[in-house]
C-alpha positions in Angstrom: 0.1 -0.2 0.0 1.4 3.5 -1.0 -1.0 5.9 0.7 -1.5 9.4 -0.8 -4.3 10.2 1.8 -3.5 12.4 5.0 -3.6 10.9 8.2 -5.8 13.3 10.7 -3.9 14.5 13.9 -5.9 16.3 16.6 -3.3 19.1 16.6 -4.3 19.7 13.0 -6.4 22.9 12.9 -7.3 23.3 9.1 -8.7 19.7 8.3 -12.8 20.0 8.4 -14.6 17.7 11.2 -16.3 15.6 8.1 -18.0 12.5 9.5 -17.6 11.2 5.8 -14.1 10.9 6.4 -13.4 10.7 9.8 -16.2 8.8 10.8 -18.9 9.6 13.6 -16.0 9.0 16.7 -13.5 11.0 15.0 -15.3 13.7 13.8 -17.0 14.3 17.5 -13.5 13.8 19.1 -11.8 16.6 16.7 -14.8 18.8 17.2 -14.3 18.5 21.3 -10.6 19.3 21.1 -10.9 22.2 18.8 -14.0 23.4 21.5 -11.2 23.7 24.1 -11.9 20.0 26.0 -9.0 18.1 27.8 -8.9 15.3 24.9 -6.0 13.0 24.8 -4.3 13.0 21.7 -5.1 11.0 18.7 -5.2 10.4 14.8 -7.6 9.5 12.9 -6.9 7.0 9.6 -9.8 8.3 7.5 -12.0 6.4 5.0 -9.6 7.2 2.5 -7.0 5.2 4.3 -9.3 2.5 4.6 -10.2 2.5 0.6 -6.4 3.0 -0.4 -5.7 0.0 1.6 -8.3 -2.1 -0.1 -7.3 -1.3 -3.5 -9.0 -3.5 -6.2 -10.6 -5.7 -3.4 -13.1 -3.0 -2.7 -15.5 -3.8 -5.2 -15.8 -7.4 -4.4 -16.1 -6.1 -0.5 -19.1 -4.3 -1.5 -20.5 -7.2 -3.6 -20.0 -9.3 -0.2 -21.7 -6.9 2.0 -25.0 -7.0 -0.6 -25.0 -10.3 -0.9 -24.8 -10.8 3.0 -27.9 -8.2 3.2 -29.7 -10.4 1.1 -29.2 -13.1 2.9 -29.8 -14.6 6.4 -28.2 -17.0 9.2 -25.4 -19.4 8.0 -25.1 -17.8 4.6 -25.0 -14.4 5.9 -22.2 -15.5 8.4 -20.2 -16.9 5.5 -20.4 -14.2 3.5 -19.1 -11.5 6.4 -16.2 -14.1 7.0 -15.3 -13.6 3.6 -15.4 -9.9 4.0 -13.5 -9.7 7.2 -11.0 -12.2 5.6 -10.6 -9.8 2.5 -9.6 -6.7 5.3 -7.3 -9.1 7.7 -5.6 -9.9 4.4 -4.4 -6.4 3.7 -1.6 -5.2 5.6 -0.2 -1.1 6.2 2.7 -0.6 3.8 6.2 0.5 5.5 5.6 4.7 4.4 2.0 4.3 6.1 3.5 2.6 9.5 6.3 5.1 9.5 3.8 8.3 9.1 1.6 6.6 11.9 4.7 6.1 14.2 6.1 9.9 13.5 2.8 11.2 14.6 2.7 9.1 17.4 5.8 10.0 18.9 5.9 11.4 22.3 2.5 11.0 22.9 2.8 7.8 25.3 3.6 4.0 25.2 0.2 2.9 25.1 -2.7 3.7 22.4 -6.8 2.9 22.5 -7.6 1.7 18.5 -11.3 1.9 17.8 -13.5 2.2 15.2 -15.1 5.5 13.8 -17.7 4.3 11.3 -19.5 7.2 9.1 -22.6 6.3 10.5 -21.3 5.8 14.2 -21.9 8.2 17.0 -24.7 9.9 15.0 -28.1 10.9 16.0 -29.8 7.5 14.8 -27.3 5.1 15.5 -24.6 5.1 18.2 -23.1 1.8 17.7 -22.3 1.4 21.1 -20.5 -2.4 21.7 -21.2 -3.3 17.9 -17.4 -2.7 16.6 -14.4 -3.6 18.3 -12.0 -1.5 20.0 -8.8 -2.6 21.3 -7.0 -1.0 24.8 -3.3 -0.6 25.9 -1.6 -1.2 22.9 2.0 -0.9 22.4 3.5 1.1 19.4 5.2 -2.0 18.1 3.9 -4.6 14.8 0.8 -5.2 17.5 -0.4 -1.5 16.8 -1.0 -2.2 12.9 -2.1 -5.4 13.2 -5.0 -4.0 15.6 -5.6 -1.2 13.4 -6.3 -3.7 10.2 -8.4 -6.0 13.3 -10.2 -2.8 14.0 -11.0 -2.1 10.6 -12.3 -5.6 9.5 -14.7 -5.3 12.5 -16.8 -2.8 10.8 -17.9 -6.6 9.0 -18.3 -8.4 12.0 -22.0 -10.1 12.4 -23.5 -8.2 15.6 -22.5 -4.8 13.5 -23.8 -6.1 10.0 -27.1 -6.9 12.0 -27.4 -3.8 13.4 -27.1 -1.7 10.3 -29.9 -4.1 9.0 -32.5 -3.7 12.0 -31.5 0.4 12.3 -31.9 0.4 8.4 -28.6 1.8 7.6 -26.3 1.4 4.7 -25.1 -2.2 3.9 -23.8 -2.3 0.2 -21.1 0.3 0.9 -19.6 0.3 4.1 -16.4 2.6 4.9 -15.1 2.6 8.5 -12.3 5.1 9.8 -9.7 4.5 13.1 -8.8 6.2 15.5 -5.6 5.4 17.5 -5.4 7.6 21.1 -3.4 8.2 23.5 -4.3 5.6 26.4 -5.4 7.6 30.1 -4.4 5.3 32.8 -7.4 6.3 34.8 -7.8 6.3 38.4 -11.6 6.9 38.2 -13.5 6.8 34.8 -17.0 6.6 33.7 -20.1 7.9 31.7 -22.1 10.8 32.0 -25.5 11.2 30.2 -26.4 14.8 30.2 -30.3 13.3 29.5 -31.2 10.3 31.8 -31.9 7.7 29.3 -33.6 4.8 31.5 -36.4 7.3 32.2 -36.0 9.6 28.8 -35.9 13.0 31.3 -33.7 14.9 29.5 -33.4 17.4 32.5 -32.1 15.1 34.5 -28.0 14.1 34.1 -26.6 10.7 35.1 -23.1 10.2 36.2 -22.0 6.6 36.6 -17.9 5.6 37.8 -15.9 3.3 39.3 -12.4 2.6 39.8 -9.8 1.9 37.0 -10.6 1.6 33.1 -14.0 2.9 31.7 -14.3 -0.4 29.8 -15.9 -2.0 32.8 -18.8 0.7 32.8 -19.2 1.3 29.3 -19.7 -3.0 29.1 -21.8 -2.9 32.1 -19.2 -5.6 33.6 -18.5 -3.7 37.0 -20.5 -2.1 39.9 -20.7 1.3 39.4 -21.5 4.3 41.8 -24.3 6.4 40.2 -25.6 10.1 41.0 -28.9 11.7 39.1 -28.1 15.4 39.1 -31.6 17.8 38.4 -31.8 20.5 36.0 -29.7 23.2 38.2 -26.9 20.6 38.5 -27.7 19.8 42.1 -27.4 16.5 43.4 -30.9 15.0 43.7 -29.8 11.5 44.8 -27.2 9.2 44.8 -26.4 5.2 44.5 -23.3 3.9 45.7 -22.1 0.4 44.9 -19.6 -2.3 46.4 -16.6 -1.6 43.7 -14.7 -4.3 45.3 -13.0 -5.1 41.9 -12.0 -2.7 39.1 -10.2 -3.2 35.6 -6.7 -1.9 35.6 -3.7 -2.1 32.9 -2.2 -5.4 33.1 1.3 -4.7 33.7 2.5 -7.7 33.8 1.4 -8.9 30.3 2.4 -5.5 29.0 -0.8 -5.0 27.2 -5.0 -5.0 28.1 -6.7 -5.2 31.3 -7.0 -7.3 34.4 -9.2 -7.1 37.6 -7.5 -6.1 40.4 -8.9 -5.9 43.9 -10.3 -2.7 45.6 -9.6 -2.4 49.4 -12.5 -2.5 51.5 -12.5 1.1 52.3 -12.1 2.6 49.1 -14.7 -0.1 47.6 -17.8 1.0 50.0 -16.7 4.8 49.5 -17.7 7.1 46.5 -15.4 7.1 44.2 -16.0 10.7 43.3 -15.9 13.5 45.6 -18.3 16.9 45.3 -15.7 18.9 43.4 -15.3 16.1 40.6 -19.0 15.5 40.2 -19.4 19.3 39.4 -16.2 19.2 37.2 -17.9 16.4 35.3 -21.5 18.0 35.2 -20.2 21.3 34.2 -18.2 19.7 31.3 -21.6 17.5 30.3 -23.4 20.8 30.2 -20.6 22.4 27.8 -20.4 19.6 25.7 -24.4 19.4 25.2 -24.4 23.1 24.1 -21.8 22.3 21.5 -24.0 20.1 20.1 -27.3 22.3 19.9 -28.5 21.2 23.1 -29.0 17.5 22.0 -28.4 15.6 25.3 -25.1 13.8 25.0 -23.6 10.3 26.1 -20.0 11.1 27.4 -17.5 9.0 28.0 -14.6 10.5 30.5 -11.6 9.8 32.8 -10.0 11.0 35.6 -6.3 11.3 37.0 -5.5 13.4 40.0 -7.3 16.5 39.1 -7.6 16.5 35.5 -10.7 15.3 33.6 -10.2 13.8 30.4 -13.2 13.7 27.6 -12.8 10.4 25.6 -15.8 10.2 23.3 -19.2 11.7 22.9 -22.3 10.7 21.2 -25.8 11.6 21.5 -28.0 10.1 23.8 -30.0 7.7 21.2 -33.5 7.7 22.9 -33.1 11.6 23.0 -31.2 12.4 20.1 -34.1 13.7 18.2 -34.6 17.0 20.3 -32.5 19.9 21.3 -33.2 21.2 24.5 -32.2 24.8 23.4 -35.6 24.8 21.9 -38.2 25.8 24.0 -39.8 23.4 26.2 -43.5 22.2 26.9 -44.4 19.7 29.8 -47.6 18.1 29.9 -48.2 15.6 32.8 -51.3 14.0 33.8 -50.4 12.8 37.0 -53.5 13.9 38.6 -56.0 14.7 36.2 -56.5 11.0 34.7 -58.5 10.3 37.7 -60.9 12.7 36.7 -60.2 11.7 32.6 -59.0 8.5 32.4 -57.8 6.6 28.9 -59.1 7.9 25.8 -61.6 10.8 26.3 -63.9 12.3 23.8 -63.4 15.5 22.1 -67.0 16.6 23.5 -65.4 16.3 27.1 -62.3 17.7 26.7 -63.2 20.5 24.8 -65.9 21.6 28.0 -63.3 20.8 29.9 -60.6 23.0 28.5 -63.6 25.8 28.6 -64.3 25.2 32.3 -60.7 25.5 33.6 -60.0 28.4 31.1 -63.0 30.4 32.5 -62.5 29.5 36.0 -58.7 30.3 36.5 -59.1 33.9 34.4 -61.5 34.4 37.3 -59.3 33.1 40.2 -56.3 35.3 39.2 -58.7 38.4 38.9 -59.8 38.1 42.2 -56.2 38.3 43.5 -55.3 41.6 41.8 -54.0 40.5 38.4 -55.5 43.6 36.2 -57.5 42.8 33.8 -55.2 43.8 30.8 -52.8 41.0 31.8 -55.3 38.4 32.0 -56.4 39.3 28.4 -52.7 39.4 27.6 -52.6 36.1 28.9 -55.3 34.9 27.4 -52.9 31.6 25.4 -52.1 30.6 29.0 -55.7 29.8 30.0 -56.9 28.6 27.0 -53.9 26.3 27.4 -54.0 25.2 31.0 -55.4 21.5 29.4 -53.8 19.7 26.6 -54.9 16.9 24.3 -52.9 14.6 23.0 -54.0 11.1 21.3 -57.4 11.3 22.9 -55.5 11.4 26.4 -56.3 15.0 28.8 -53.1 16.3 30.0 -52.3 19.8 32.2 -50.0 21.6 30.4 -47.6 22.4 32.7 -46.2 25.4 31.5 -49.3 26.9 31.5 -49.8 26.5 35.4 -46.7 27.3 36.3 -46.7 30.8 34.2 -50.1 31.6 36.0 -48.5 30.6 39.6 -46.2 33.2 38.6 -48.5 36.2 39.1 -49.0 35.8 42.5 -46.3 36.2 45.1 -44.7 33.3 46.7 -44.1 31.0 43.7 -41.4 28.5 44.6 -44.3 28.0 47.5 -47.3 28.0 45.4 -45.5 25.5 42.7 -44.8 23.2 45.2 -47.8 23.1 47.3 -49.4 22.4 43.6 -46.8 19.7 42.4 -47.8 18.1 45.7 -51.4 18.2 45.3 -51.2 16.7 41.8 -48.8 14.0 42.5 -46.2 15.4 39.9 -43.3 12.5 40.4 -41.2 13.4 37.4 -39.3 16.6 38.6 -40.9 19.7 36.9 -38.3 22.8 36.8 -40.3 25.8 36.2 -37.2 27.6 35.3 -37.7 27.6 31.2 -41.7 28.8 31.9 -41.4 31.2 35.0 -42.0 34.9 34.1 -42.3 38.1 36.2 -45.1 40.3 35.5 -42.8 43.1 34.6 -42.9 45.3 37.7 -40.2 47.4 39.1 -39.0 46.0 42.7 -41.2 49.2 44.3 -44.2 47.7 42.3 -43.4 43.9 42.7 -43.4 44.8 46.5 -46.4 46.9 46.2 -48.5 44.0 44.1 -47.0 41.2 46.8 -48.7 43.2 49.7 -52.0 43.9 47.7 -52.4 40.2 46.7 -51.1 39.1 50.3 -54.1 41.1 51.8 -56.5 40.0 49.2 -55.2 36.3 50.5 -55.9 37.4 53.7 -59.1 38.6 53.0 -60.2 35.4 51.3 -59.0 33.5 53.9 -61.3 35.4 56.7 -64.3 35.0 54.0 -63.7 31.5 52.6 -66.0 29.3 54.4 -68.8 31.8 54.2 -68.2 32.3 50.1 -68.4 27.9 49.9 -71.3 28.3 52.1 -73.3 30.7 49.8 -72.0 29.4 46.8 -73.8 25.8 47.4 -76.9 27.8 48.3 -76.9 29.9 45.3 -75.8 26.6 42.8 -78.6 24.7 44.4 -81.4 27.4 44.0 -80.2 28.5 40.5 -79.8 24.8 39.2 -82.6 22.5 40.7 -85.5 24.0 37.9 -82.6 23.2 35.3 -82.2 19.9 36.6 -85.9 19.1 36.4 -86.2 20.1 32.8 -87.2 17.6 30.1 -84.4 18.2 27.7 -85.8 15.7 25.2 -88.8 17.6 24.8 -86.4 20.8 23.7 -85.3 21.6 20.2 -81.4 22.3 20.1 -81.9 26.2 19.8 -83.7 25.9 23.5 -80.9 23.6 24.6 -78.3 26.1 23.3 -80.2 28.9 25.1 -80.3 27.0 28.1 -76.7 26.1 28.5 -75.6 29.7 27.9 -78.0 30.8 30.7 -76.3 28.3 33.1 -72.5 29.1 32.1 -73.2 32.6 32.3 -74.7 32.4 35.7 -72.4 29.3 36.8 -69.3 29.0 35.2 -68.8 32.0 35.5 -69.0 32.8 39.0 -66.9 29.6 40.3 -64.8 31.9 42.6 -65.9 30.0 45.8 -64.7 26.5 44.7 -61.2 27.4 43.1 -60.3 29.9 46.2 -60.6 26.9 48.5 -58.9 24.6 46.7 -56.4 27.4 46.5 -56.4 27.6 50.5 -56.3 23.6 50.4 -53.7 23.0 48.6 -51.7 25.9 50.4 -52.6 24.9 54.0 -51.7 21.0 52.9 -48.4 22.1 51.8 -47.3 24.2 54.7 -48.4 21.8 57.1 -46.3 19.0 55.2 -43.2 21.5 55.5 -43.7 22.3 59.3 -43.9 18.2 59.9 -40.7 17.9 58.2 -38.8 20.9 59.9 -40.1 20.9 63.4 -41.9 17.7 64.1 -40.9 14.3 62.5 -38.1 12.3 62.6 -38.1 10.8 59.1 -39.9 11.2 56.1 -42.1 7.9 56.7 -43.2 9.4 59.9 -43.9 12.7 58.2 -46.3 10.8 55.8 -48.1 9.1 58.6 -48.6 12.2 60.7 -49.4 14.1 57.7 -52.2 11.6 56.8 -53.1 10.5 60.0 -54.1 14.5 61.1 -56.3 14.8 58.0 -58.2 11.4 58.8 -61.5 10.7 61.0 -63.0 14.1 60.7 -66.9 12.4 59.5 -69.4 14.2 57.1 -67.3 14.1 54.2 -69.0 14.6 51.0 -67.4 12.1 48.8 -68.8 9.4 51.3 -72.3 10.4 51.5 -73.7 8.2 48.4 -72.2 5.4 50.0 -73.9 5.7 53.7 -77.0 5.8 51.6 -76.3 2.7 49.7 -75.4 0.9 53.0 -78.8 2.2 54.8 -80.1 0.7 51.8 -78.3 -2.7 51.9 -79.1 -3.1 55.8 -82.5 -2.7 55.0 -82.8 -5.3 52.6 -81.0 -7.6 55.0 -83.6 -7.5 57.1 -86.0 -8.6 53.6 -85.5 -12.2 53.7 -87.0 -12.1 49.8 -84.7 -9.4 48.6 -81.8 -10.8 50.4 -82.1 -14.2 48.8 -82.3 -12.5 45.6 -79.7 -10.3 45.8 -77.3 -13.2 46.7 -78.4 -15.6 43.9 -79.4 -13.4 40.8 -76.8 -11.2 38.4 -77.5 -7.7 38.1 -79.3 -7.6 34.8 -81.7 -9.8 36.5 -82.2 -7.6 39.5 -82.5 -4.6 37.4 -85.3 -6.2 35.7 -87.0 -7.0 38.7 -86.1 -3.7 40.3 -88.0 -2.0 37.4 -90.9 -3.8 37.2 -91.7 -3.8 40.9 -94.0 -6.5 41.1 -94.1 -7.1 44.9 -94.6 -4.8 47.6 -90.6 -5.4 49.0 -89.2 -4.6 44.9 -91.5 -1.6 44.9 -90.1 -0.2 48.1 -86.5 -1.0 46.8 -87.0 0.8 43.6 -88.2 3.6 45.3 -85.1 3.8 47.7 -82.8 3.1 44.3 -84.8 6.1 42.8 -84.2 8.6 45.8 -80.3 7.8 45.2 -80.2 8.2 41.6 -82.1 11.5 42.0 -79.8 12.5 44.5 -76.6 11.2 43.3 -77.1 9.7 40.0 -74.3 12.1 38.6 -72.1 10.5 40.7 -70.5 7.3 38.5 -67.3 6.0 37.5 -65.7 8.3 34.9 -68.4 11.0 36.4 -66.8 14.2 34.1 -66.4 12.0 30.9 -70.1 13.4 29.0 -69.5 9.6 26.8 -69.9 7.8 30.0 -73.5 6.6 30.9 -74.5 7.9 34.3 -76.6 6.1 37.0 -79.4 8.4 36.5 -80.0 6.4 33.2 -78.5 3.0 33.8 -78.6 1.9 37.7 -76.7 -1.1 37.2 -73.4 0.0 39.1 -75.9 0.8 42.2 -77.3 -2.6 42.1 -73.6 -4.1 41.9 -72.6 -2.3 45.0 -76.1 -3.2 46.9 -75.2 -6.8 45.8 -71.4 -6.8 47.2 -72.2 -5.7 50.7 -75.3 -8.4 51.1 -72.9 -11.0 49.8 -70.1 -9.3 52.5 -72.6 -9.0 55.2 -73.8 -6.3 57.1 -71.8 -6.8 60.4 -68.8 -7.4 58.0 -68.7 -4.2 56.3 -65.9 -1.6 57.4 -67.5 0.9 59.7 -67.4 4.4 57.3 -65.7 6.5 60.3 -63.5 3.3 61.3 -61.2 4.2 63.9 -59.7 7.3 62.3 -61.1 9.9 64.9 -58.8 8.3 67.5 -55.8 8.0 65.2 -56.1 11.7 64.2 -56.1 12.3 67.9 -53.0 10.2 68.4 -51.5 12.2 65.6 -52.2 15.3 67.4 -51.0 14.2 70.7 -47.6 12.9 69.2 -47.5 16.4 67.2 -47.8 18.5 70.8 -45.4 16.5 72.6 -42.9 17.7 70.1 -43.8 21.1 70.1 -42.7 21.0 73.7 -42.7 24.4 75.5 -42.9 26.0 72.1 -46.2 27.8 72.4 -45.6 29.7 69.0 -45.1 26.4 67.2 -48.0 24.7 68.8 -50.4 27.3 68.2 -49.4 27.2 64.1 -49.4 23.9 64.1 -52.9 23.7 65.5 -54.0 26.5 63.4 -52.5 24.8 60.2 -54.4 21.4 61.1 -58.0 22.9 61.2 -57.6 24.6 58.1 -56.4 21.7 56.2 -58.9 19.3 57.4 -61.5 22.0 56.9 -60.5 23.0 53.1 -60.0 19.4 52.4 -63.8 18.8 53.5 -64.9 21.4 52.0 -63.2 20.8 48.4 -65.0 17.2 48.7 -68.2 18.9 49.1 -67.8 21.5 46.3 -66.1 19.1 43.9 -69.9 17.5 44.0 -71.1 20.9 42.4 -68.6 20.1 39.4 -69.9 17.0 39.0 -73.5 18.2 38.5 -72.5 21.0 35.9 -70.9 18.2 33.9 -74.1 15.8 34.2 -76.1 18.7 33.2 -74.1 19.3 30.1 -74.2 15.2 29.4 -78.1 15.8 29.5 -78.0 18.8 27.3 -75.5 17.3 25.1 -77.3 14.0 24.7 -80.4 15.7 23.8 -78.5 17.8 20.9 -77.4 14.5 19.6 -80.4 13.2 19.6 -81.9 15.8 17.9 -79.0 15.9 15.2 -80.0 11.9 14.7 -83.3 13.1 13.8 -82.4 15.5 11.5 -80.0 13.1 9.5 -77.0 15.5 10.9 -75.8 12.8 12.8 -75.9 8.8 12.2 -76.5 8.0 15.8 -76.9 10.7 18.5 -73.7 9.6 20.4 -72.0 10.5 17.3 -72.1 14.3 19.3 -69.2 13.2 21.7 -66.6 13.3 18.5 -67.2 16.9 17.9 -66.0 19.2 20.4 -68.5 21.7 21.9 -67.9 24.9 19.6 -68.6 22.5 16.5 -71.8 20.9 18.1 -73.0 24.8 19.0 -71.7 25.9 15.4 -74.3 23.3 13.9 -77.1 24.3 15.8 -76.2 28.1 14.9 -75.3 27.6 11.2 -71.8 28.5 11.5 -70.1 25.0 11.6 -67.6 25.6 8.4 -68.2 21.9 7.4 -71.9 21.7 8.0 -72.6 19.3 5.1 -69.8 17.0 5.8 -70.0 16.9 9.6 -70.8 12.9 9.4 -67.5 12.5 7.5 -65.7 14.0 10.0 -67.5 12.1 12.8 -66.5 9.0 11.2 -62.6 10.4 10.8 -63.1 11.0 14.7 -64.2 7.6 15.9 -61.9 5.7 13.8 -59.0 8.1 15.7 -60.6 7.2 19.0 -60.8 3.7 18.7 -56.9 3.5 17.4 -56.0 5.6 20.6 -58.0 3.0 22.6 -55.9 0.2 21.0 -52.6 1.7 21.2 -50.5 1.3 24.3 -51.1 3.7 27.5 -49.4 6.6 27.4 -47.1 7.9 29.7 -47.8 10.5 32.8 -44.9 13.3 31.3 -44.8 14.1 27.7 -42.0 16.9 27.2 -41.7 19.1 23.7 -38.8 20.7 22.6 -40.2 23.3 19.9 -43.8 22.9 18.1 -46.1 20.1 19.8 -45.7 17.6 17.5 -44.9 13.6 17.9 -41.0 14.1 16.3 -40.6 16.8 19.2 -41.7 14.8 22.1 -40.2 12.5 24.3 -42.3 10.2 27.2 -40.8 10.8 30.6 -41.1 8.3 33.1 -40.8 9.1 36.9 -37.3 10.1 38.5 -36.5 6.5 39.7 -37.4 3.0 40.5 -38.9 3.7 43.5 -41.2 6.6 42.7 -42.1 4.1 39.9 -43.8 1.4 41.8 -41.1 -0.8 42.0 -38.3 -1.4 44.2 -37.3 -5.0 43.8 -39.4 -7.0 41.5 -37.8 -10.1 42.5 -38.3 -9.9 45.9 -41.5 -8.9 45.7 -41.2 -5.2 47.3 -43.1 -2.0 46.0 -43.4 1.2 47.2 -45.2 4.2 46.5 -46.8 7.6 48.0 -48.2 6.3 51.6 -52.1 8.0 51.9 -53.9 6.5 54.6 -52.1 4.8 57.8 -52.8 0.8 58.6 -51.3 -2.4 57.8 -53.5 -5.2 56.1 -52.3 -8.7 54.6 -54.7 -10.4 52.2 -55.3 -11.1 48.6 -55.6 -8.8 46.1 -58.3 -8.0 43.3 -57.0 -6.2 40.2 -60.0 -4.3 38.9 -60.0 -2.8 35.1 -63.4 -3.0 34.3 -65.8 -2.3 37.4 -68.7 -4.2 35.4 -70.3 -6.6 37.8 -67.0 -6.8 39.8 -67.5 -9.0 43.2 -65.5 -7.9 46.4 -65.4 -9.5 49.6 -62.6 -8.0 51.8 -59.7 -7.9 49.0 -57.1 -5.7 48.6 -58.0 -3.3 45.7 -55.4 -2.5 43.3 -56.4 -0.4 40.2 -54.9 2.0 37.9 -57.2 5.0 39.0 -60.1 6.0 40.7 -62.5 8.8 40.8 -65.3 9.6 43.3 -67.3 6.8 41.6 -65.5 3.9 43.1 -66.2 4.9 46.4 -69.1 2.6 47.0 -66.7 -0.2 46.6 -65.3 0.8 49.4 -66.7 -1.0 52.4 -66.0 -3.9 50.7 -62.1 -3.9 50.6 -59.3 -4.1 53.0 -57.2 -2.0 51.4 -56.5 -0.2 48.5 -53.3 0.1 45.9 -53.7 2.8 42.9 -51.4 3.3 39.9 -52.2 6.8 39.8 -53.0 9.5 42.0 -51.6 12.3 45.2 -52.3 12.5 49.0 -55.4 15.0 48.0 -57.0 12.9 45.4 -60.3 11.1 45.9 -59.1 7.8 46.8 -56.5 9.0 49.3 -59.0 11.2 51.1 -62.0 9.0 51.3 -59.7 5.9 52.2 -58.2 8.4 55.4 -61.8 8.9 56.3 -63.1 5.4 56.1 -60.0 4.0 57.6 -58.6 2.2 55.1 -55.0 1.4 54.4 -54.0 2.9 50.8 -50.9 3.6 48.8 -51.2 5.3 45.4 -48.4 6.4 42.7 -47.3 2.5 42.2 -47.1 2.8 38.4 -47.2 -0.6 36.4 -48.8 -2.5 39.6 -51.8 -3.9 37.8 -49.2 -5.6 35.7 -46.8 -6.8 38.9 -49.7 -8.3 41.3 -52.0 -10.7 39.6 -55.8 -11.9 41.1 -55.1 -14.2 44.2 -51.6 -12.6 45.3 -50.9 -12.5 49.0 -49.7 -9.0 49.6 -49.1 -6.9 52.8 -50.1 -3.2 52.9 -48.5 -0.6 54.8 -50.7 2.5 54.3 -48.2 4.6 56.5 -44.8 3.4 54.9 -46.5 3.3 51.2 -45.0 -0.4 51.0 -46.5 -3.0 49.2 -44.7 -6.6 49.7 -45.5 -10.0 48.5 -46.6 -12.3 51.3 
């Protein structure tokens, strides 16, 4: 071989960093070196060097690869072996050897020889572990044989399979090779500037061990791991027992060997705080160099010197740039109200409600009307709709919260109340109100005064709202909507929206105080009262339980009274035990006997009072209890089967639990009378706000129920008029589209049936697809190409600590310990419960009638202020929420032990 092509040195300031010649690894190393990073000296034998090495054999090599791409199994294996043999038969000439040695002179005695394929270490393909690398190679004949071996590895079976699976070129494979000075690392590892396990671009992960980084990259060695938040602060760490490390094999004079690490160093962190900060800062700088795309960076440390060995995009985050505007969608809590695929009609109404209500809320606290108008896009986007699922748009929530004083406190309270599990920094969405320092201070005083005023008036406002709602809405609830035409129905809706939705101040003010008192109480427990995190959760939950009279429990109380009455009617009791739900429904509707006539009267009274409170009660497309009493009959059947005496008392022993928690708090306060008074005040207000929150949310249910009847009647009219095929098709329209059809302002009046058909097919496809993750982050426009699905911060938060050992941890919500069999419930149709531990994905107030028939509650989603948590505390049911994936990890009949105070579930 007589080479005329130039070998590229890292000291060369003129050669273009071209992946077409240097390969991905060589290009990245040259870019890092020129950007000022401490990259060990290297040379690149470019693609042209390889092409000259192969000479006349190059066409044959390409033909072998083309045939291998069309072959499989043993045939492909044989063709690739021939390709490698062609490469291995070549030898570097005297001049090439001399040129390489001349460039490497004075740069050390040992070198790493690494592949650098054209499409390696790129955005779409990392080739991690697919090609061969050789470490601690001496500058003798072995170096030149190793270079040829490295070229040949581009044609090995695993890298070729990777190309085929990734849709990369297989007909013209052209490798380059990097020869880089070895770093005799004391500590080495990786930093991912975006977490590849959770797909969280805002969380960096550092993994490190003693010795060479090969053990980290291959996964062979145990490593210490640090997780850093968006600001670079340590979020958590996991230390491993690093009893062995990979070090240079000085006895053999080449390669690596395992060496024992002394016990003290093995159990200690292999990086100190200064080194962690140094690595994190380098990671952020490299990420910026690559336009904000998260990077997978290999590094090594000797003494105080940090060396960067290579970088590549984090494969599953390579399509985004963190330099672009970020939008965060999260459904951690709202999935309780809008689970699964939600209709366009429901979403459009919910979005309309949130916009109106929060515009009112911020106006009440003194935000000027012109500023609220300017922020119309913020309030319009409090909710988002992605593939048929409802999410909070956290950008809009945080932006709106920044309008009030005490942003950090309010944000933390908000995050806790909705159960946000993946960290959600607001730095990129938070904006000030544009006041001068004096103006900001004056606004803070004014807003604080308003908060104080509303605190003093809160209870009275809530009572007045309830009275006004009932007096205004009762006549509308009794209307015969089926007898009204669509013009009259729309006029009815407009009157209700104008009067009620535009005057939703009391519920949202109470929600604000519930979040605030709940969050501040927890802060005080953490700082002054509790000894550890588990005790914080236990005291926090116990202090809020056993208050009695919870509105969410009232429907279940009434059902229990009906069940007790059935117990004293032998014929009814026997039928409840023997017949299925539909047979019982038919007998109740026929009311052929005096007993069934009385039962029908009681069931009808329940449906009249609580008919809107049902499973998925805020989803307009769902059938309510007013229309189908099957759920009520199933609940009664469960109570009778279990037996009245076996049912859980609605208040349990929780009043005693609450008093015991109060005594602990008082003891810990000691003689600090100010802390005692403040804590007592926080406890009283937290309890009252949470209770009134539950009561006022039933009015929200009534508004959605009212709209359900309005839109059902509209859909029936549209179907009779031929505009829709069937009445239920109205749910495939948005609210404004439905109203536009009535007022003759719909832009697609004559094609509405085709639009409905498209949307129904979309909804069906969304329902068949895998469940969407709770956190979606977009960088740039809100399109799938810019989206990352973010998991929660760590394994514990995601529900699983050790599935092999059967140990799970979630959010503790209601104290108590229970051991028993689980019942995994996905569909509430005719589900029978008899003292099992209920396991489900999510709950809403409609699930509460099941609670007297269960001994414990485990929920994938939710927060400490979700309905399931509040009611479980009230009824004394041990409960844990936030156990993502638990419905797939546990099966019907599994025996578990549930500790509601610790948030722990373990297989028994």
